[in-house]
N, C-alpha and C positions, 0 to 999 in steps of 0.2 A: 557577399553571399549568404544568402537568407534561410530559413528554415526546409524549406520547402526542396532548395539546390544542395543543401546538408543530405537530405532523404534519399534525392534521386541519386548525389554519388556515392552514398554508402549503399544503396540499393544495385546501382551498376557494379561497383568492386564487388560484395558476394556475390552478382550473376555469375563474372568475370570470374572468379575464382572456383565456381562451382563447375563450370564448363570448359575451362581449358589446364586451371592450378591443381584438381582436383585434391583438394586438402584430404587430412584426416577429419576422421566422423567426431572426432570431441573439437579439432580447431573451429568444423564448421558450425557446430554445435553452440560452440562459447559466443559465438560472431553472432550469430539467429540469436538467441537468449540475450544479445546483448540491447539490442531491439525492443523498440514499444511490442505490442500486442498486436498493433492494428497491420504494423511491416512487416512485421512476420508470417500473418496472414497471407500480404499483399506479397510479397517474399516467396512464399512456397506455391501463391498462385503462378508465378512469373516462371519457377523452377520447370514445373510441369506444363507448361507451357513450353521451352525451352528443351527439355531434355530428349527430345525424339527428334531433335533438329540439328544439321549437319554444324558444325563449329563455324566452321568460314563463310553460313549463308547468316549467321546472327551478329548483327552491328549497333550500335549503340543508338542509333534511329530509329529501330527495330524495340531496342527496350524500352525508351522513353515514350514512346507509341503505345506499349502497354501499357507502363506504370501508369497514363497519362487514361489511359481508358479503363483501368482497374480503379483508378482514385477515383473517376464517376461515379461511379458502379460502386452503392451501397449496398450490395446484400451479398460481402464475398466469400465464399462458401470457406470454411475454415477445416471441411472435411478433406480427405482425399474421394475421388471419383473412382479411383481404382477397382477394379472385381477381376477374378478367376481363383485359379490355384495360387496356392501359399508359395510355390516359388515361384512363378509370373509375378506375384506381386512384389517379394524380397527382391526381384530382380528387376524389375521397374523402377522403383523407389528403395535405396539403401537403409534413406532416412528413417524410414517408419522402424526398423528395427529398434529405436532410442526414442518412441514416443514416451514411453510409460516414464523414462528419467527426465524425457522434457518438460512433461506435463508438472510431473513431481518438481525440479530447477523450477517452473513458473510460479508455483505454489510460493517456494521458498523466497522469492523475489517481491513476488506480492508480499508476505510477511516482513521481509527487511524494510520496503517502503514502507509500511504501517509501522514498523520499529523504528524507522528514522523520521515519520512526521511525530512520535511519541515522543523523540527525541526532541525534536524541534518545536515543539506544544514545552517541555519539559525547561528550555530553555527560555521560554519568554514567558514561562512561572517565577523563574529564578527575575529575570528583568522587573518585572510586574512585582514580587516580593522584594527587592532595591527600591521601587518607587514606594510600596505601602510603607516600608520603613524608615525612605525620606518623608510622606506623608505623616507617618506618627509622628518625627521629630518636629516637623512644621507644628502638629494639633501639641504636641507637648511646649515648642518656642510660645503659644500661642496664650495654650491656657495659666501657662507662667505670668505671661504680660495681662491677661485677664487678671489673673489672682494678684497680681503686684496696683495694677489702676485701682481693683475692689478694696484694697490696702489703702491706696492714696485716696479715695473717697469718703474709708470711714474715716481716717485720719482728719478729710478738711471737715466733714460733719463734727467728729469731736471739737474741734478748733471752734466752729461757728455755734454750739454750742454752748462753750465756756463762755468767747467773747457774748453770746446775747445771755449770758449768766450773772457776768462780770458786776456785782456791786455799785462797780465805781461808775456804773452809765448810769445818766440821767434818767433817760427812754430810750427802751430799747430796739423801738420800732425807726426813732430818730437816727440813733446809731446807726443801725444799719441800713438807711439811705443815704448817710452820708461817709460812711466809711469806704474808701477804696480799699483797705485791704478785703473788706467783707464783699465787696462787687467783685474782686480778681479771684477768689479763691470760689464763687457760685461760678464766674466765666469757666474756671477749670474744672468745676465740679460737672458741667453738662459736657464741655468737651471730653470728660474725661469719660461721661455715661456715652456718650453718642459713637467714641472707640470701643467700647466696650462692646455695645451692641452690633457694630461694624466686626469684629475679631468674633463676636458667635456665629455670626454668621456665614461669616466664611468657614472655621469650623465647621458648622454643618453640611456645606457644600463638597467639603474636602475629606468628609465622612462619609458621605453619599455615595461621590465615585469611587473612593476606593472598596466599597459595599458592593458597585454594580461590577467595577471591575472583575472581584474576585470571583464573585459569583460566573461571570462570563467563563471565568478560564476553566472554573470548576464545571461546569458544563459541557465545556470543548473537551476537555481528558476524559471524562467519563463516555464521552460519545465513541471517540477515541480507540479507547480500552476495550469499549464495547466490540466493535470492527475489527480490532487484534485479534481478541476468542473468535470471532466468528469465523475468523481464517484459520487460526488455529486446528478449531475443528475440522472445518474443512478440509485441512491437510492434512490431518491425523486421519480423516475417512479416507481419502483417497490413495493414503500408505495401505489403509489395511487391504483395500481391493486390490493395489498391487502386488502386497506379498499373497495373499487369497490366488491371485492366477496366476504366480511364480510357484507356490507350493503345487496346485492343479496342473502347470506344464510338465511337473516335475515328476507326477504319480504319473501322468500318460507317457512319459521317456520311459519311467520304472517299468510300467507295463510292455511298452513296444521292446524295451530290451529283456525282459523275460522272455516276448515271442520268440525276440532271434534265438534268444538260445534255446529253448525247447525245438525249432525247423532246426537248428545246427545238429541238436539232437536225432534231429529224424532221420539225417541223412545219409547215418551208416546204415540204418539199419533200412533204408531204402533199398540202399545199393546190394545188401544182402539177400535182397527177393531176386528171385527169376528173373528176366523179363517178359518168358513166356506165361506166366502166372497173373501178373498185373499188367494192365494199358501204360504204357508211359506218360507218367504225368510231369509238365512243363512247369514249371514258377514261371512269374511273373519276372520280367528284370527289377522293375519297381517295387519295394516295398508295398504293398496294400497297408500296411499295418502303420509305416511311416506318414503314406497320404489321407490316413481318419486323423493320425496327432494331427499333422499339416490344417487340416481344415476344422477343428476343435479347438486350435492355437489361434487358428487367424477367426472365430468367431469370437474367443474371448479377447482378441484384440482391439476388436470393433468396438465392443460393448465397452471398452476400457475406453479407447479413442470418444465413444458419445458422451460419456461420462465426462470425459475431461471437458467435452466441447460446452456443455452446460455450465461446469465451472468457470469455463475463460470467458463466455459470453456476460459472464455475472461481473468483471472487472472494470469495464467501462464506466457503468451504472455507480461502482462504486468510488472509482474517481472519480466520475464527477461529484457527489457527495461530499467528497471531500474539498474540492474546490471550490463549491458551497457555501462549506463549513468556514472554509479559513477566511 
């Protein structure tokens, strides 16, 4: 089973649970939030298509065809097209009651993914640090070998100097040509000098590789830390917006409660007045104050959803940049 089959199976399962089993809001929210962003959008669009249909008419083939059709469409809407009064809006989609909580959860998931990537980079840094220590040990060994070779060369040069200055030698040049020991020493000297040059080149290559790896890793860590900081700032901004809307809703409910109390205080006074002096005033069954507050709450929620959509639309680009940086 490939990745697309797994996605189809998971989507079918969630659609089936939503239409038949009717799980609690928390369970459905956890299942939906565990999917990637594009799959959540796909599932939301599917639920909006099937929520008005009879359960017995929804088949597996119908769901698969809708998934295929929506998968080919690159402009899947992430906002609900529902409109009308707040009461009809809540009856059509119950999930909209927790939209602000879901958006905050998505932002937290993004921050957690960035933190996980930072942890992975830290692990890679530790591995590279171990490689760096190994390279430093190799460099130390090579440096010791070069030092030993230099000492050996100095000793051989000293031996050659002693032989050349020996007073018992009649002719230094003839002895130098004929002495096998001197020739062997010269050959060893050339061999040691060549080995010393090779070790110096190897040491230089190891040092360059070490510096290059360390510089690349530092740049990657700085990039991910910057992205994590930006994500945290967006998360804080979203939380402030949610708190602001909650405070506004609380104030509106408080005003509505005061109006209801005031109307309740007016009812006894109205009963004391004779029916002949004042015309009969009938209050509407539905509270007008509640309707006004519901409309204001709807506008606040729509504004919050638009801001959430702008933030969520930036997630695929961030994920694409993360894959490129890897």
